[in-house]
C-alpha positions, 0 to 999 in steps of 0.5 A, a space after each residue: 477509515 473503516 470501522 465495520 469489522 467482521 470477526 476473523 482470527 489472526 493469521 498464523 504460519 509466518 514462516 511459510 510466508 517468509 520462507 524461501 520460494 519453493 523450487 519450480 512447479 511441475 509443468 508441461 513443456 509446451 504449456 505457458 511458463 509459470 508467472 503471476 499474473 499468468 500468461 494467457 497467450 503463449 505460443 510454444 516453440 522448439 528449444 529453449 533460452 538458457 541464461 548464462 553469466 555471459 548474458 548482456 542486456 542489449 538496449 539502444 535508446 535512452 528509454 530502453 537503457 533506463 528499463 535495462 538499468 533497473 533490470 540489471 540491478 534486479 538481476 544482481 539482487 536476485 543472485 544472477 550476477 552483474 549483467 552489462 547494458 550494451 548497445 548494438 547487435 544482439 548475440 545468442 544468450 542476450 536479453 534485448 529490450 526494445 521500445 517501438 511506439 508504433 506497436 500500438 496494439 500493445 497499449 500503454 502497459 502491454 509487451 511481447 516476449 520471445 524466448 529462443 536463442 535470445 530473450 527479447 522484450 518489445 513494447 510500445 512504451 517504457 512502462 510496457 517494456 518494464 512489465 516485460 522485464 518483470 516477467 523475465 525476472 519471474 521466469 528466471 526465478 525458477 531456473 536459468 532455462 526458459 522454454 522457447 515461445 512467444 507471448 503477447 501480454 496486455 492488462 485488462 484494467 488500467 488501475 491495479 492497486 493496493 491501498 494502505 491506511 498508514 493513518 493514525 498509526 505508523 507503518 514502517 518505511 521498509 515495510 512500504 518499500 517491500 510493498 512497492 517492489 512486490 507490487 511492481 513484480 506482480 504488475 500492480 501499478 497504483 499505491 494509495 497512501 493515506 498518511 500524515 506528512 510532517 507539516 512545516 506550515 502547520 506544526 501544531 498538527 504534527 501528532 505521531 505517526 507522521 512521516 518526514 518529507 524526505 521519507 516520502 520523497 524516497 518512497 515516491 522515487 522508488 515508486 517512480 523507478 518501479 512504475 508504481 504511482 503513489 497517490 496521497 490521501 488526506 481524508 476529508 471532511 470526515 476522519 480529519 481528527 489527526 489534523 484537527 486535534 489542535 484546531 478546535 476552531 475548524 471542528 464542526 459544532 452541533 446544535 448542542 454546542 458539541 465539537 466534532 474533532 473528526 469533522 471539518 466544518 465545511 461551511 467555513 472558508 478557513 476550513 477549506 483554506 486549511 485543507 488546501 494548504 495541506 494539499 499544497 504541502 503534499 505536492 512538495 513530495 508527492 508527484 502523482 497526478 491524482 489526489 484522493 480526498 476520501 469523502 467517506 463517513 462524514 455523518 457516521 453515527 449522526 445526521 445533518 439535522 444536528 448541524 443546521 448551519 450546513 443546510 443554511 450554507 447549501 440554501 444560501 448557495 444553491 437556493 431554497 430547494 437545496 439539501 444538506 448533502 449539497 453542502 457536502 458535494 459542494 466541498 468535494 467539488 471545490 476540492 476537485 476544482 482546486 486539484 484540477 487547477 494544480 493538474 491533479 484528478 480527484 478521487 473519492 470513496 462512494 458512500 457519501 454519494 447517497 442520492 440526497 443531493 441536488 448538486 452533482 459531483 463534478 464530472 471526471 471525479 473517480 469514484 472508488 466503490 467500497 460500500 453498498 449504498 443507495 447509489 449503485 455502481 451502474 448508476 455512477 457509471 451511467 452518470 459518467 464517473 470513472 469507477 474503481 472497485 475497492 470492495 469491502 470484500 477486498 479488505 484486510 483489517 488489523 484485528 478484524 475482517 480479512 478478505 476471503 481470497 480463496 473464496 474470491 478465487 473460486 468464484 472467479 471474482 473480477 473487478 465487475 463484482 462490486 458490493 451489492 451489484 455485479 456489472 455485466 461489462 467492464 466498460 467504465 471500470 478503471 480496475 480494482 484494489 485491496 485495502 489495508 485498514 488499522 481499525 484495531 492498531 494493535 490487533 496485528 503487527 506489520 509482519 502479521 499483516 503481510 501474511 494476509 496481504 501476500 495471497 491477496 496481493 497476488 490474487 488482485 494482480 491476477 484478477 486485474 491483469 488477466 484471467 481471474 481463474 488461471 488454475 483449476 484450484 486455489 491450491 494450484 494458484 498459490 503454488 504458482 505464487 510460491 514458485 515465482 517467489 519474492 521481488 528482487 530487493 525484497 528485504 526479509 522482515 523477520 530476521 532477528 539480528 541476535 540469538 535468543 538468550 540473556 543479555 545486558 542492555 547498556 546505553 548512556 545513563 541506563 542499563 538492565 538485564 533481560 532475556 531476548 526471545 524471538 516471536 513467531 512474527 519475527 520480533 523479540 520480547 524483552 523479559 526482565 526480572 519484573 516482566 516483559 517490556 511494554 509500552 502502556 499509558 497515555 492517550 490511545 488512538 485505535 487502541 494504540 498508545 501513540 503519545 510520545 513520552 509514554 513509558 516503556 516498563 515491565 508488565 506481566 508477560 503476555 504472548 498475545 500482547 503485541 505491545 510487548 513485541 520489539 524490533 532490534 534495529 541496527 544502529 552505529 555500534 548497537 541497536 535501537 529498540 523500536 516498538 512493533 506497534 507504535 513504531 517509536 524508539 525507546 529513549 532514556 529520559 533525564 531521570 533515567 526512565 525508558 520512554 518512547 519518542 518519534 526518532 526525529 523528536 528525541 535522539 533514540 538510545 543505542 543499546 549495546 548488548 553483551 
């Protein structure tokens, strides 16, 4: 969880983000077709390929047919009709999917695309063929005619990602499903999710906003289908307050006897057992071969001197010359060993590696570098650690700092540009990602976050796959992105199911009259005679009232107050009322009050609007 904020205004122009894609850009007939990432290798030929409703997807093997099946579904979602998947000889107008393992020059994710009388995608692997079909979809997004030619398209970096901290707060599952589809459409392949899965082993830790295991299984299945690896994170040993609120016995205690609710006591075997039991439970729903443990900001706002037990632990284990930092590294290494025993590779943030330790971090640990500290990226690389660029410059913080995507593009930024140091070569750099943090959870709604995410996502896709500066100006690059539009299956998040106007809300045990008005970001306000419906009260987490049972009641209307924005979610015969920020649904209490609850804790009210 990052708490270093820089001032930035809330982005506007949501209608531009969610509008239908602009028709095709002007381009030279002999130039590369417009895609994101851009095609850096294109050999034009005479003629063109024309997609017609008689087209078939030709795929002979089981691997090819899986790729073709996904493409057929996406073509249908994109409005291109139902395309059959067939075996055998191709004819003019067909789209051919071919996986040839001997094409090793294409690597794990590269592909060759040829356009002429037919369209063909050839790759050495299923993943490469899948990415070729993403290019096919982008080309068809601009019209049914594709100029003839050939491209060989291979990524420069193997990890191309987005990180989302759905920690503390809750980010809706449909929003994340949209993200997975958009990532795949732009050839991004790694989604880090720091979130809480509702625990069966530790029900005392189930504070909102958790996700059910079935929700995560569905999201992981979508990621698998679209070749997006979803990596889970439970941040430790710092920022563990979502898991330690009801476990004071595991909280680190300072020399004055004060417990630290966000810090796990790394000296206690019970603490390690607790953390690894959570890892085991996450393994029930996440299939990724990686595990992210965070390991950032453990001593944020304090220092090891306040915790003499940590130095004692380090010296007892490593000898009298050991430093307190060695106990921290020891915890990281124990998690590394536990993850490795389960077939998973460990990932951590870089800021805990201050150089004050005498015990090295275990070899093979991927270090995600976000902050400029004493131990520079060049040193980490020289020590042999896989290095990912997760720079603060790539952050999008709710109500805070937003990445200057235009500035990064103009600078031709690429993953060699870390915070505090730019490396001369890409050797040892796995890739880069943008990161979304909710430091002020009510600072922006999900839909407002998407405004900032949209150009940043396209930029990171471009900078990690190919040439970081394919167009002369940023305006041309954004026009490129607008031309390819949204991924097939992307769901419009700003659609309001009822028109503005006066309604009576009725449900069992309660009714009220209110004016419903659409907000600029695609939610609604619910204005009664006494004010606008708002969630207020109880414990605040990241400036958000996340306590179940908090009342939803009229307050003075304030257009800037995101807690007064609501989603009307379709339900059987009516609508559920979901707060745009807390993501809890309104229920009617036994005494007739309106209160928010997680949908699995209390049956949400279904409102009938007349």
